[in-house]
C-alpha positions in Angstrom: -43.8 51.9 -40.0 -46.5 53.1 -37.6 -49.9 53.5 -39.2 -50.1 57.3 -38.3 -46.7 57.9 -40.0 -47.8 55.8 -42.9 -50.8 58.0 -43.5 -48.7 61.1 -43.1 -46.4 59.9 -45.9 -49.3 59.2 -48.1 -50.6 62.7 -47.8 -47.5 64.0 -49.4 -48.6 62.3 -52.7 -50.9 64.2 -55.0 -52.5 61.3 -56.7 -52.7 57.5 -56.9 -49.0 56.3 -57.1 -47.5 55.2 -60.4 -47.8 51.6 -59.4 -51.5 51.8 -59.8 -53.8 52.9 -62.7 -56.9 54.9 -61.9 -60.0 56.2 -63.5 -63.0 58.3 -62.4 -66.6 58.6 -63.3 -69.1 61.2 -62.1 -72.8 60.5 -61.5 -75.7 62.9 -61.8 -76.4 64.9 -58.6 -80.0 64.4 -57.3 -82.0 67.6 -57.2 -82.7 67.2 -53.4 -78.9 67.2 -52.8 -77.7 70.1 -54.9 -74.4 70.5 -53.1 -73.5 66.8 -53.1 -71.0 65.4 -55.6 -71.1 61.6 -56.2 -68.3 59.9 -58.1 -66.3 56.6 -58.3 -62.5 56.1 -58.3 -60.8 52.9 -59.2 -57.2 51.7 -58.8 -55.3 48.4 -59.6 -52.0 47.2 -58.3 -49.9 44.5 -59.8 -48.4 41.7 -57.6 -45.3 42.6 -55.6 -42.0 42.3 -57.6 -40.8 38.7 -57.7 -44.2 37.3 -56.7 -47.1 36.0 -58.7 -50.8 36.6 -58.1 -51.2 33.5 -55.9 -49.1 35.1 -53.1 -51.2 36.2 -50.1 -52.0 39.9 -50.1 -51.7 41.8 -46.8 -54.2 44.7 -46.8 -54.3 47.8 -44.6 -57.4 49.8 -45.4 -59.2 52.7 -43.7 -62.0 55.1 -44.5 -63.2 57.8 -42.0 -66.9 57.6 -43.0 -68.3 54.7 -45.0 -68.2 51.0 -45.5 -65.2 48.7 -46.1 -65.4 45.5 -48.0 -62.6 43.0 -48.6 -63.2 40.1 -51.0 -61.0 37.3 -52.3 -61.5 36.2 -55.9 -59.0 33.6 -57.2 -59.8 34.7 -60.8 -58.1 38.0 -60.3 -54.5 38.7 -61.3 -54.0 42.0 -59.4 -55.5 43.9 -56.5 -58.5 46.0 -57.4 -59.8 49.0 -55.3 -63.1 50.7 -55.9 -64.3 53.7 -53.9 -67.8 55.3 -54.3 -67.6 58.8 -52.9 -70.2 61.3 -51.7 -68.7 64.8 -51.1 -70.5 67.8 -49.6 -69.8 71.5 -49.9 -71.0 74.9 -48.8 -72.4 75.4 -52.3 -72.1 73.7 -55.6 -68.8 75.3 -56.5 -67.3 74.3 -53.1 -68.6 70.7 -53.5 -67.0 70.5 -56.9 -63.7 71.8 -55.6 -63.7 69.4 -52.7 -64.6 66.5 -55.0 -61.7 67.3 -57.3 -59.2 67.2 -54.4 -60.6 64.2 -52.6 -58.0 61.4 -52.7 -58.1 57.6 -53.0 -54.6 56.3 -52.2 -53.7 52.8 -53.2 -50.0 51.9 -52.7 -47.9 48.9 -52.3 -45.1 49.3 -49.8 -41.6 47.8 -49.8 -42.7 44.9 -47.6 -45.5 44.1 -50.1 -48.4 45.5 -47.9 -51.1 47.2 -49.9 -52.3 50.4 -48.1 -55.7 51.9 -49.0 -56.5 55.3 -47.6 -59.3 57.8 -48.3 -58.5 61.5 -47.6 -61.1 64.3 -47.8 -59.8 67.9 -48.3 -59.7 70.3 -45.3 -62.1 69.6 -42.5 -64.3 66.6 -43.3 -68.0 67.6 -43.6 -70.8 65.5 -42.0 -72.1 64.1 -45.3 -68.7 63.2 -46.8 -68.7 59.4 -47.4 -66.5 56.8 -49.1 -67.6 53.2 -49.5 -64.5 51.2 -50.3 -64.2 47.7 -51.8 -60.9 45.9 -52.1 -60.7 42.7 -54.1 -57.6 40.4 -54.0 -56.6 37.1 -55.7 -55.4 35.6 -52.4 -56.1 36.8 -48.8 -53.3 37.4 -46.2 -53.0 39.2 -42.8 -55.1 42.3 -43.0 -56.3 45.3 -41.0 -59.6 47.1 -41.8 -60.7 50.2 -40.0 -63.6 52.6 -40.3 -64.8 55.3 -38.0 -68.4 55.2 -39.0 -69.5 52.3 -41.3 -69.9 48.6 -41.8 -67.0 46.2 -42.4 -67.6 43.2 -44.6 -65.2 40.4 -45.7 -65.7 37.3 -47.8 -63.3 34.3 -48.3 -60.3 35.9 -46.5 -57.4 34.2 -44.8 -54.6 34.9 -42.4 -54.8 37.1 -39.3 -57.8 39.5 -39.7 -58.2 42.6 -37.5 -61.3 44.8 -37.8 -62.1 48.0 -36.0 -65.2 50.1 -36.3 -66.3 52.8 -33.9 -69.8 52.8 -35.2 -70.8 50.1 -37.6 -71.5 46.4 -38.0 -69.0 43.6 -38.8 -69.9 40.8 -41.2 -67.3 38.1 -41.9 -68.0 35.0 -43.9 -65.5 32.2 -44.7 -62.4 33.3 -42.9 -59.5 30.8 -42.7 -57.5 32.1 -39.8 -57.6 34.1 -36.6 -59.9 37.1 -36.3 -60.1 40.1 -33.9 -63.3 42.1 -34.5 -64.2 45.1 -32.5 -66.9 47.8 -32.7 -68.2 50.3 -30.2 -71.7 50.2 -31.6 -72.9 47.5 -33.9 -73.6 43.9 -34.4 -70.8 41.3 -35.2 -71.6 38.3 -37.4 -68.7 35.8 -38.0 -69.6 32.7 -40.1 -67.4 29.7 -41.1 -64.4 30.8 -39.1 -61.4 28.6 -39.3 -59.2 30.1 -36.5 -59.3 31.8 -33.1 -61.9 34.4 -32.4 -61.9 37.6 -30.4 -65.0 39.7 -30.7 -66.1 42.8 -28.8 -69.0 45.1 -29.1 -70.3 47.7 -26.6 -73.8 47.7 -28.0 -75.0 44.9 -30.3 -75.5 41.2 -30.8 -72.7 38.8 -31.6 -73.1 35.7 -33.7 -70.2 33.3 -34.2 -70.1 30.0 -36.2 -66.9 28.0 -36.2 -66.0 25.8 -39.2 -65.8 22.1 -38.6 -62.4 21.1 -37.4 -61.7 24.4 -35.6 -60.8 24.0 -31.9 -59.2 27.4 -31.5 -59.8 29.6 -28.5 -62.8 31.9 -28.4 -63.2 35.2 -26.4 -66.5 36.9 -27.1 -68.1 39.8 -25.2 -71.1 42.1 -25.7 -71.9 44.7 -23.1 -75.4 45.0 -24.3 -76.7 42.4 -26.7 -77.3 38.7 -27.1 -74.5 36.2 -28.0 -74.9 33.1 -30.2 -72.1 30.5 -30.7 -72.2 27.5 -33.0 -69.5 24.9 -32.7 -68.4 22.3 -35.2 -69.5 18.6 -34.8 -66.0 17.7 -33.7 -65.2 20.7 -31.5 -62.9 19.9 -28.6 -62.7 22.4 -25.7 -64.3 24.0 -22.7 -66.7 26.9 -22.9 -67.5 29.2 -20.0 -70.5 31.3 -20.7 -71.8 34.1 -18.4 -74.5 36.8 -18.6 -75.6 39.3 -15.9 -79.1 39.7 -17.2 -80.4 37.0 -19.6 -80.9 33.3 -20.0 -78.3 30.7 -21.1 -79.1 27.8 -23.3 -77.3 24.8 -25.0 -78.4 22.8 -28.0 -76.6 19.5 -28.2 -78.4 17.1 -30.5 -75.5 14.6 -30.5 -75.3 14.6 -26.7 -71.6 15.1 -26.7 -71.4 17.8 -24.0 -70.6 17.4 -20.3 -72.0 20.2 -18.2 -70.1 20.4 -14.9 -71.8 23.7 -13.9 -75.1 25.4 -15.0 -77.2 28.2 -13.6 -79.9 30.5 -14.9 -77.3 33.0 -16.1 -74.2 30.8 -16.6 -73.1 27.5 -18.0 -69.8 25.5 -18.4 -69.7 23.2 -21.4 -67.0 20.6 -22.0 -66.7 18.8 -25.4 -64.2 16.2 -26.2 -61.2 16.3 -23.9 -62.3 19.8 -22.8 -58.7 21.0 -22.5 -58.8 24.4 -24.3 -60.7 27.1 -22.5 -62.9 29.8 -24.1 -65.1 32.6 -22.8 -68.5 34.0 -23.8 -69.9 37.0 -21.9 -72.6 39.6 -22.1 -73.9 42.0 -19.4 -77.4 42.3 -20.8 -78.7 39.6 -23.2 -79.2 35.9 -23.6 -76.5 33.4 -24.6 -77.2 30.4 -26.8 -74.6 27.7 -27.6 -75.0 25.1 -30.3 -72.8 22.0 -30.6 -73.6 20.9 -34.1 -74.2 17.2 -34.9 -72.3 15.5 -37.7 
């Protein structure tokens, strides 16, 4: 089902589906934010029918304004979703009404996908915010999207797609391919065990591949520095180009062959040098590290 149709179907519901349990707690409103309502909502979903908690969980999660966090915790037996809300209003009564009708949807679809969606009532106000954390026993292919906020993942696996219009991306220990994009924000990818695509229009990009990972890399920042760290046994060819900035290589083990190098570009070959990867920035320096064993 297309994601837009999926959201439309969720809006028909009036509460968290029966497959989940939910609770709510309200916090005291600060005096300097008289119209703001702050509260948490929580949902849990049992494993898909016929599967145990060790089966990879595919997550599709979106929040219009706020952060998204996806964590893998092998001690869990079900999916946990926690959302911390801040809801505005024209006055106290309006804020209370809007808070009461703000929705956290957490639903498992027929294909096993867990869909997490935040919906604010009526026209969203500027200070409406929802920080969402999803915790799963085992990570699978997932898509995380936020219009305005950071995206963070820890210990995930599978194919991971991250989209943020205005926010940073922070991924640590991902065993699989990743496609991370933000219009305005930094991207930090650490201990990545698969292929990497990373794009930002404005911000630095830092990528560190796990040892044993020779997958293709395609990194681009229009305005920001790029740092790439390769495993001690990396095998491939890196083409790095910048329009305005310096390019450097750290190779303590002296494994690299450099067939081409200029002030703003370098070609680095490691091992057989068969696979080709690209690193680009229009305005910023590029640093490459080939780690020693």
